C-alpha positions in Angstrom: 0.0 0.0 0.0 1.2 3.6 -0.6 2.9 5.2 2.4 2.4 8.7 3.7 5.3 11.0 4.5 6.5 14.5 4.3 8.2 16.3 1.4 9.7 19.8 1.0 8.2 21.3 -2.2 9.8 24.0 -4.4 6.7 26.0 -5.4 8.0 29.5 -6.1 11.3 31.1 -7.0 13.1 32.9 -4.2 10.7 31.4 -1.6 11.4 28.9 1.1 10.5 25.3 0.4 7.1 24.2 1.7 6.9 21.0 3.7 3.7 19.0 3.2 2.5 15.5 3.8 1.8 13.4 0.7 1.3 9.8 -0.4 4.2 8.1 -2.0 3.3 5.4 -4.6 4.1 1.7 -4.4 7.1 0.8 -6.6 6.4 -0.5 -10.0 8.5 -2.7 -12.3 12.2 -2.3 -11.7 11.5 0.2 -9.0 12.1 0.5 -5.3 10.8 2.9 -2.7 13.5 4.3 -0.4 13.2 5.6 3.1 15.5 8.6 3.0 18.2 8.6 5.6 20.4 11.4 4.5 20.4 13.9 1.6 23.1 16.3 0.4 22.2 20.0 -0.3 23.8 21.0 -3.6 24.5 24.5 -5.0 22.5 23.4 -8.1 19.4 23.2 -6.0 20.1 26.5 -4.4 20.6 28.1 -7.8 17.3 26.7 -9.0 15.5 28.0 -5.9 17.1 31.5 -6.4 16.1 31.7 -10.0 19.6 31.4 -11.4 18.8 28.0 -13.1 15.5 27.3 -14.9 12.9 25.6 -12.8 12.2 21.9 -13.2 9.7 21.0 -15.9 7.5 19.4 -13.2 6.3 21.9 -10.7 5.9 22.0 -7.8 9.1 20.0 -7.5 10.8 18.1 -4.8 14.5 18.8 -5.2 17.5 16.8 -3.8 19.6 14.5 -5.9 22.3 13.3 -3.4 20.4 10.6 -1.6 21.2 7.8 0.8 18.3 5.6 1.9 17.1 2.3 3.0 15.0 0.1 0.7 11.5 0.2 2.1 9.5 -1.6 -0.6 10.5 -3.5 -3.7 8.6 -3.7 -7.0 8.2 -6.5 -9.5 11.2 -7.6 -11.5 13.8 -6.5 -8.9 16.2 -9.3 -8.2 19.3 -7.8 -6.5 17.7 -5.7 -3.8 15.7 -6.4 -0.8 14.0 -4.5 2.0 16.5 -3.0 4.4 19.4 -2.7 1.9 21.4 0.5 2.1 21.7 2.3 -1.2 22.4 5.7 -2.8 20.5 7.4 -5.6 22.0 10.2 -7.7 21.0 12.8 -10.3 20.9 9.9 -12.7 17.4 8.6 -11.9 17.3 6.7 -15.2 19.4 6.4 -18.3 18.2 4.6 -21.4 21.2 2.4 -22.1 20.4 2.5 -25.8 21.5 5.9 -27.1 24.9 6.6 -28.6 26.1 8.2 -25.4 25.0 5.4 -23.1 26.5 2.8 -25.4 29.9 4.4 -25.3 29.9 4.8 -21.5 28.8 8.4 -21.2 25.4 7.8 -19.6 25.6 11.3 -18.0 25.0 12.6 -21.5 22.1 10.3 -22.2 19.6 11.6 -24.7 16.7 10.2 -22.6 18.0 11.1 -19.2 15.5 11.3 -16.4 16.8 13.6 -13.6 16.2 13.1 -10.0 14.7 16.2 -8.5 13.7 17.7 -11.8 11.7 15.1 -13.8 10.7 13.1 -10.8 10.5 13.8 -7.1 13.9 14.0 -5.4 15.3 13.4 -1.9 14.1 16.4 0.1 11.5 14.0 1.4 11.0 11.2 3.8 10.6 8.7 0.9 11.8 8.6 -2.7 10.9 6.4 -5.6 13.9 5.1 -7.6 14.8 2.8 -10.4 16.4 -0.4 -9.0 18.8 -0.4 -11.9 20.1 3.1 -10.9 20.6 2.7 -7.1 24.0 1.5 -5.8 24.6 -0.4 -2.6 26.5 1.3 0.1 29.5 -0.7 1.4 29.9 -1.7 5.0 31.5 1.0 7.1 30.1 4.0 5.2 27.9 6.1 7.5 24.6 7.5 6.3 25.9 11.1 6.6 28.9 10.4 4.3 27.1 8.3 1.6 25.3 11.2 -0.2 28.7 12.8 -1.0 29.5 9.8 -3.2 26.6 10.6 -5.5 28.0 14.0 -6.6 30.5 15.8 -4.4 33.0 13.0 -4.7 31.9 11.4 -8.0 32.2 14.7 -9.9 35.9 15.4 -9.2 36.6 11.6 -9.4 35.3 11.5 -12.9 37.2 14.7 -13.9 40.5 13.2 -12.7 39.6 9.9 -14.5 38.9 11.8 -17.7 42.5 13.3 -17.7 44.1 10.1 -16.5 45.7 11.7 -13.4 48.7 9.7 -12.4 51.2 9.4 -9.6 53.6 12.3 -9.7 51.3 14.7 -11.5 50.9 18.2 -10.1 47.2 18.9 -9.6 45.8 22.3 -8.8 42.4 22.4 -7.2 41.1 25.9 -7.9 38.2 26.6 -5.6 38.1 25.0 -2.1 34.5 24.1 -1.3 32.8 20.7 -0.9 33.9 19.4 -4.2 37.4 20.9 -3.9 38.0 19.3 -0.6 37.1 15.9 -2.1 39.2 16.5 -5.2 42.3 17.1 -3.0 41.8 13.8 -1.3 41.2 11.9 -4.5 44.3 13.3 -6.2 46.3 12.5 -3.1 45.0 8.9 -3.2 46.3 8.8 -6.8 49.8 9.9 -5.7 49.6 13.4 -7.0 51.1 16.6 -5.6 48.2 18.9 -4.8 48.1 22.7 -4.7 44.8 24.3 -3.5 43.9 27.8 -4.6 41.2 29.8 -2.8 40.3 33.1 -1.3 39.3 32.1 2.2 42.0 31.4 4.8 39.5 29.4 6.8 38.8 27.1 3.8 42.5 27.0 2.8 43.4 25.8 6.3 40.8 23.0 5.9 42.3 22.2 2.4 45.7 21.7 4.1 44.1 19.5 6.8 42.6 17.2 4.1 45.9 16.7 2.3 46.9 19.7 0.1 50.7 19.9 -0.1 50.5 23.7 -0.8 47.8 26.4 -0.5 47.6 29.7 -2.4 45.4 32.6 -1.3 44.3 34.2 -4.6 43.0 37.2 -2.7 46.5 38.1 -1.3 48.8 37.0 -4.1 49.1 36.3 -7.8 48.1 32.6 -7.9 49.8 31.9 -11.3 53.1 33.3 -10.0 52.8 31.3 -6.8 52.0 28.0 -8.6 55.0 28.5 -10.9 57.2 29.3 -7.9 56.2 26.0 -6.3 56.4 23.9 -9.4 59.0 25.6 -11.5 57.0 25.4 -14.7 53.3 25.0 -13.8 50.7 22.3 -13.2 49.9 19.1 -15.1 46.2 19.4 -14.3 44.0 22.3 -13.0 40.5 21.4 -11.8 38.6 24.7 -11.6 35.4 24.6 -9.5 34.8 28.4 -9.3 31.3 29.2 -10.4 31.5 33.0 -10.5 34.9 34.3 -11.6 35.9 34.1 -15.3 39.3 35.5 -14.4 40.0 32.4 -12.4 39.7 30.3 -15.5 42.1 32.5 -17.5 44.6 32.3 -14.6 44.1 28.5 -14.5 45.1 28.3 -18.1 48.1 30.4 -17.5 49.1 28.2 -14.6 49.5 25.1 -16.8 52.8 23.7 -17.9 53.4 22.5 -21.5 50.9 19.8 -22.3 48.8 20.5 -19.2 45.1 20.2 -19.0 42.5 22.7 -17.6 39.3 21.0 -16.6 36.2 23.2 -16.3 33.8 22.0 -13.6 32.3 25.2 -12.2 30.6 27.2 -14.9 30.4 31.0 -14.6 28.3 32.8 -17.2 30.1 34.5 -20.0 32.8 33.7 -22.5 36.3 32.4 -21.9 39.1 34.3 -23.7 42.4 32.4 -24.1 45.6 33.2 -26.0 45.5 31.0 -29.1 49.3 31.1 -29.8 50.2 29.9 -26.3 47.4 27.4 -26.4 48.8 25.9 -29.6 52.5 26.1 -29.2 52.4 24.7 -25.6 49.8 22.1 -26.5 47.7 23.1 -23.5 44.3 21.4 -23.3 40.9 22.8 -22.1 38.1 20.4 -21.5 34.8 20.4 -19.5 33.7 17.6 -17.2 30.0 17.2 -16.5 28.8 15.2 -13.6 29.6 11.4 -13.4 28.4 7.9 -14.2 27.3 5.1 -11.9 30.8 3.7 -12.2 32.2 7.0 -10.6 29.6 6.8 -7.8 30.6 3.2 -7.0 34.3 4.1 -7.0 33.5 7.1 -4.7 31.8 4.8 -2.2 34.8 2.5 -2.3 37.1 5.5 -1.5 35.0 6.4 1.5 34.9 2.8 2.7 38.7 2.5 2.4 39.2 5.7 4.3 40.9 7.4 1.4 38.3 10.2 1.2 36.5 11.6 4.2 33.9 14.1 2.9 33.8 17.5 4.5 30.2 17.9 5.6 28.0 20.0 7.9 25.1 18.0 9.3 21.6 19.3 9.7 19.0 17.3 11.6 15.6 16.4 10.2 13.6 17.5 7.1 12.5 20.7 9.0 16.1 22.0 8.8 16.2 22.0 5.0 15.5 25.7 4.6 18.1 26.6 7.2 20.6 24.4 5.3 19.8 26.2 2.1 20.0 29.6 3.7 23.4 28.9 5.3 24.7 27.6 2.0 23.4 30.8 0.4 25.3 33.0 2.9 28.5 31.0 2.7 28.3 29.8 6.3 28.7 26.1 5.5 32.1 24.3 5.5 31.9 21.6 2.9 28.6 20.0 1.9 25.4 20.5 3.9 23.8 17.1 4.6 20.3 16.7 6.1 20.1 13.6 8.2 16.5 12.4 8.7 15.1 11.8 12.1 
């Protein structure tokens, strides 16, 4: 029978989410109903609420795409999951497996992608419906509050470093030290890289050092390109740029590369990027973008947490009633790392 529970609805731009009791449906074929145990609060959701991103096609919406939950009910055709299993659900609610992108291992670009929190109700709720094929079991030893990070905040930088084949001995610059940046530092260190963190907050740079950065550079107080070249001699092999607001940071990231180095765009400020073509060509620098992740990246991110190689930096909020506080704190820059709402 359908179960009743509460959900936080996004009904109007620039307004708080509204918590209401609703009825959650029984799972159908290849579906499971999850009891939400923890959900990460992402900047993408905040940008949607604040009107910076377009609203979901289905309104009112239940946002939240970084979900850890317990299987509450199982639909027909589900063979590998049972009630009580601990799983995560990401932005990838469903991918078709048939389009050219899915067939070549790029399911995040799926032509028929169904997005959690946009096309279907997401995790800012006490229950969430999921495709059994697209949830991933949580390994033993991974606590509820850490598991949501694997579905985005770890998987995103993991996939970016996988794209550029980061290897032991590479110099990796993590430009922008927030939730994803802290995780990127730890992933790069696990690969044997030397890591330089660039940011504008001494508080966050101190945390970057704590999680493993070999060097930190305050871009507010010094020229970051000069500092990176002073540390390395000739620049970085890889720069991961997570800054969502400052186009200058992307131009500086390009300048900080050594010959053959790669700049990976992960944060996306509005506007156009202007780069020197001659330097670009003669030094064979590369500029690529990395969007999101695949289920493989999520599974590997969970493995890194389970092995103790990545400890996500999070700020815990208690209960669904705290969701608007978490969003407001994120909006005001008060949160260190990723806000995570742990359900009662």
